[in-house]
C-alpha positions as CSV (number, residue, x, y, z in Angstrom):
1,X,231.6,160.9,39.8
2,X,230.3,157.5,40.8
3,X,232.1,158.2,44.5
4,X,230.0,161.4,44.7
5,X,226.6,159.4,43.5
6,X,227.6,156.6,46.0
7,X,227.7,159.2,48.8
8,X,224.2,160.7,47.7
9,X,222.7,157.3,47.4
10,X,223.7,156.8,50.8
11,X,223.1,160.2,52.2
12,X,219.2,160.1,51.2
13,X,218.8,156.6,52.4
14,X,219.9,157.5,56.4
15,X,217.8,160.5,55.9
16,X,214.8,158.1,55.0
17,X,215.9,156.0,57.9
18,X,215.8,158.7,59.8
19,X,212.4,159.9,58.8
20,X,211.0,156.0,59.3
21,X,212.2,156.2,63.0
22,X,210.4,158.9,64.7
23,X,207.0,157.4,62.9
24,X,207.7,154.4,64.5
25,X,207.3,155.9,67.7
26,X,204.4,158.3,66.5
27,X,200.7,157.6,68.4
28,X,198.2,155.6,65.8
29,X,194.6,154.8,66.1
30,X,195.7,151.2,67.9
31,X,197.5,152.9,71.0
32,X,194.5,155.3,70.9
33,X,192.1,152.6,71.4
34,X,194.2,151.1,73.8
35,X,194.7,154.0,76.3
36,X,190.6,154.8,75.5
37,X,189.7,151.3,76.7
38,X,192.7,151.2,79.4
39,X,191.4,154.4,80.9
40,X,187.5,153.1,81.2
41,X,189.0,149.8,83.1
42,X,191.2,152.0,85.4
43,X,189.2,155.0,85.6
44,X,187.6,154.2,89.3
45,X,191.4,154.2,90.3
46,X,191.7,157.5,91.0
47,X,189.6,157.7,94.0
48,X,191.4,155.8,96.6
49,X,194.7,157.3,94.3
50,X,193.6,160.6,94.8
51,X,192.3,160.2,98.6
52,X,196.2,158.4,99.3
53,X,198.5,161.2,97.2
54,X,196.3,163.9,99.1
55,X,196.6,162.3,102.4
56,X,200.5,162.3,102.1
57,X,201.3,165.6,100.4
58,X,198.9,167.1,103.4
59,X,197.1,165.4,105.9
60,X,194.7,162.3,106.8
61,X,191.2,164.3,107.0
62,X,192.5,166.4,103.8
63,X,192.9,163.5,102.0
64,X,189.5,162.2,103.5
65,X,187.5,165.5,102.2
66,X,190.0,166.9,99.5
67,X,191.4,163.5,98.0
68,X,188.0,162.0,97.6
69,X,186.5,165.3,96.3
70,X,189.5,165.3,93.5
71,X,189.2,161.2,93.7
72,X,185.5,161.5,92.4
73,X,186.4,164.7,90.1
74,X,189.3,162.3,87.6
75,X,187.3,159.6,88.2
76,X,184.8,160.5,85.8
77,X,187.3,162.8,83.4
78,X,189.3,159.9,83.3
79,X,186.6,157.3,82.4
80,X,185.2,160.0,80.0
81,X,188.3,160.4,78.0
82,X,188.7,157.0,78.1
83,X,185.2,156.7,76.6
84,X,186.1,159.6,73.9
85,X,189.3,158.1,73.0
86,X,187.4,154.7,72.6
87,X,184.9,156.0,70.9
88,X,186.7,157.8,67.9
89,X,189.7,156.0,68.2
90,X,189.9,155.6,64.2
91,X,190.0,159.6,63.9
92,X,193.2,161.6,64.4
93,X,191.5,163.8,66.7
94,X,193.4,165.5,68.3
95,X,195.8,166.1,66.1
96,X,198.6,162.8,65.5
97,X,196.2,160.3,67.8
98,X,197.7,162.6,70.8
99,X,196.3,161.9,74.4
100,X,193.5,163.7,75.1
101,X,195.0,163.6,78.9
102,X,197.6,164.0,80.6
103,X,199.3,161.8,81.7
104,X,197.7,159.5,79.6
105,X,197.5,156.6,82.5
106,X,196.1,156.5,85.7
107,X,199.3,155.6,87.2
108,X,201.5,157.7,84.8
109,X,203.7,160.2,86.3
């Protein structure tokens, strides 16, 4: 009888620790604030990044035209997402503080 109770207690402890482990990697307000500030400060990097990426994928002329257009658009979007996440960091919107924009950061793949 005592072995059964000990086994039950050990199982409950292991299950509760597994639940805590998944929460450790969850998004939280501090990560949302950091992500927002990083996107505000590095949003401008989208411009040269998109010009370069388009030039490599297609050709230099496309990089100068389409890459420039993509870069301007993504600069506005990433900086705007950063402002939004910085302002709303205390609130779990979107659900569980998930990023508004994917990838989370300008240099993430």
